[in-house]
C-alpha positions as CSV (number, residue, x, y, z in Angstrom):
1,M,-13.3,28.0,104.0
2,Q,-14.9,31.0,105.4
3,R,-17.5,32.6,103.5
4,R,-16.2,36.1,104.2
5,A,-12.6,35.3,102.7
6,V,-14.5,34.1,99.7
7,A,-17.3,37.0,99.1
8,V,-13.7,39.1,99.2
9,Y,-11.8,37.3,97.0
10,A,-15.1,36.7,94.8
11,A,-15.5,40.1,94.7
12,L,-11.9,40.8,93.1
13,F,-12.3,37.9,90.9
14,L,-15.3,40.1,89.4
15,L,-13.7,43.4,89.5
16,V,-10.6,41.7,87.5
17,A,-12.9,39.8,85.2
18,G,-14.8,43.5,84.8
19,V,-12.4,45.0,83.9
20,A,-10.9,42.9,81.4
21,G,-14.1,42.7,79.8
22,V,-14.4,46.6,79.6
23,L,-10.9,46.8,78.1
24,T,-11.7,43.9,75.3
25,V,-15.3,45.5,74.0
26,T,-14.0,49.2,73.9
27,A,-10.7,48.5,72.5
28,E,-10.6,49.7,68.9
29,S,-8.9,47.2,66.4
30,P,-6.5,48.7,64.2
31,E,-6.6,48.4,60.5
32,V,-3.9,48.9,57.6
33,A,-3.5,52.7,56.3
34,F,-0.9,54.2,54.9
35,E,-0.9,58.3,55.6
36,N,1.3,58.8,52.3
37,P,0.6,56.1,49.9
38,D,2.1,56.4,46.5
39,H,-0.7,56.1,44.3
40,E,-4.3,56.9,45.7
41,L,-6.6,55.4,42.6
42,S,-10.2,54.6,41.8
43,S,-11.9,53.1,39.1
44,G,-10.4,53.9,35.7
45,D,-7.8,56.3,36.8
46,T,-4.4,56.1,35.1
47,F,-0.6,56.2,36.9
48,E,2.7,55.7,35.8
49,V,5.0,53.6,37.7
50,D,9.0,53.2,36.3
51,G,8.1,55.1,33.1
52,T,5.0,52.3,32.5
53,E,1.4,53.5,32.5
54,Y,-1.4,51.6,34.1
55,V,-5.2,51.7,34.1
56,V,-7.3,50.7,37.3
57,A,-9.8,48.9,35.1
58,E,-12.3,47.7,37.8
59,I,-12.7,48.0,42.0
60,S,-15.4,45.7,43.3
61,E,-16.5,43.2,45.3
62,V,-16.1,39.2,44.5
63,E,-17.8,36.7,46.6
64,E,-16.2,33.7,46.7
65,G,-16.8,29.9,48.3
66,G,-20.2,29.3,49.4
67,G,-21.1,26.0,47.9
68,G,-24.1,24.3,48.2
69,H,-23.1,22.3,51.5
70,G,-23.4,24.6,54.2
71,G,-20.3,27.0,53.8
72,S,-20.5,30.6,53.9
73,A,-19.8,32.9,50.8
74,E,-16.5,35.4,52.0
75,T,-16.6,38.4,49.8
76,S,-13.2,40.5,49.2
77,V,-12.4,43.6,47.2
78,V,-10.3,43.1,44.0
79,A,-9.2,45.7,41.9
80,T,-8.3,44.7,38.0
81,I,-5.0,47.0,37.1
82,E,-4.1,47.0,32.8
83,Q,-1.0,47.6,31.0
84,G,-1.4,47.0,27.3
85,N,-2.3,43.3,27.2
86,E,-1.1,42.2,30.5
87,T,-4.1,42.3,33.8
88,I,-3.6,42.3,37.1
89,E,-5.9,41.0,39.7
90,V,-4.8,43.0,43.3
91,E,-6.8,42.1,46.1
92,D,-6.5,43.7,49.9
93,E,-3.4,43.8,51.4
94,S,-2.2,42.1,48.7
95,T,1.8,42.4,47.6
96,V,2.0,43.5,44.0
97,T,4.9,44.1,41.3
98,L,4.7,46.7,38.8
99,G,7.6,47.9,36.5
100,E,10.5,46.8,39.4
101,T,8.8,48.2,42.3
102,D,6.9,46.2,44.7
103,F,3.7,47.5,46.2
104,V,1.5,46.8,49.2
105,A,-2.8,46.8,48.1
106,N,-5.1,48.5,50.3
107,F,-8.8,49.5,50.3
108,P,-8.8,52.0,52.9
109,D,-12.4,53.0,52.5
110,G,-13.7,49.0,51.7
111,T,-14.8,48.9,47.8
112,S,-13.9,52.4,45.9
113,T,-10.6,53.4,46.7
114,L,-7.2,51.3,45.8
115,T,-3.6,52.8,47.7
116,L,-0.3,51.7,46.7
117,S,2.5,52.0,48.9
118,S,6.0,50.9,48.4
119,D,6.8,51.5,52.3
120,M,7.2,47.5,53.3
121,D,8.4,48.3,56.5
122,E,5.7,50.5,57.5
123,Y,3.3,48.0,56.4
124,E,5.1,44.8,58.3
125,A,5.2,47.5,61.5
126,Q,1.3,48.4,60.6
127,V,0.5,44.2,60.6
128,A,2.4,43.5,63.7
129,G,0.5,46.3,65.6
130,I,-2.6,44.4,64.6
131,N,-1.1,41.0,65.6
132,Q,-0.2,42.1,69.1
133,F,-3.8,43.6,69.5
134,E,-5.4,40.8,68.9
135,Q,-3.0,38.8,71.1
136,Y,-3.5,41.4,74.2
137,N,-7.2,41.1,72.9
138,S,-7.3,37.1,73.0
139,G,-5.2,36.9,76.7
140,L,-7.7,39.4,78.3
141,T,-10.8,37.8,77.0
142,R,-8.8,34.8,78.8
143,V,-8.6,36.5,81.9
144,L,-12.4,37.0,81.9
145,I,-13.0,33.5,81.4
146,L,-10.7,32.2,84.0
147,S,-11.8,35.3,86.5
148,L,-15.6,34.1,86.2
149,F,-14.4,30.2,86.7
150,S,-12.7,31.0,89.6
151,V,-15.7,33.2,91.2
152,V,-17.7,30.2,90.5
153,L,-15.5,27.5,91.8
154,L,-15.4,30.2,94.8
155,L,-18.5,30.8,95.7
156,A,-19.2,26.5,95.1
157,A,-16.3,26.0,98.0
158,A,-17.9,28.6,100.7
159,F,-21.1,26.4,100.7
160,V,-19.1,22.7,101.0
161,P,-20.0,21.8,104.7
162,S,-17.3,21.7,107.1
163,R,-16.7,18.2,108.6
164,Y,-16.3,19.4,112.1
């Protein structure tokens, strides 16, 4: 293979790898966020659903897992909602039924605010968008890796001695 042709192809693959790398690094990951949630709550707030009053008793971070065998602990945000003697634990992006209404729970600022939205279609559309973003990002990462591998392979082939 002629070295000039290899140089052109290597430059082309490096350009493709560079574009894929820039797109992967600079892409802003979407998150679930509701523009008009049914309820936006903090610890101690009361709210009403279907004529029943509920209280957000606590919003806290809970550490799970870890153990003594080298496992890493995961931290999640949990809200405790009380209604009379009933206590409901709500985690981020979980579905909770209050009265006759299903809500999706979200903690947009990470720890102090709980939003509840009954718009399941909007939530599912946002989750689909996040999944599509992750799929595109994964594809761009593969393009980056394969492009760099192709450059190495082309450069190696350029220096293979010819038989004549």
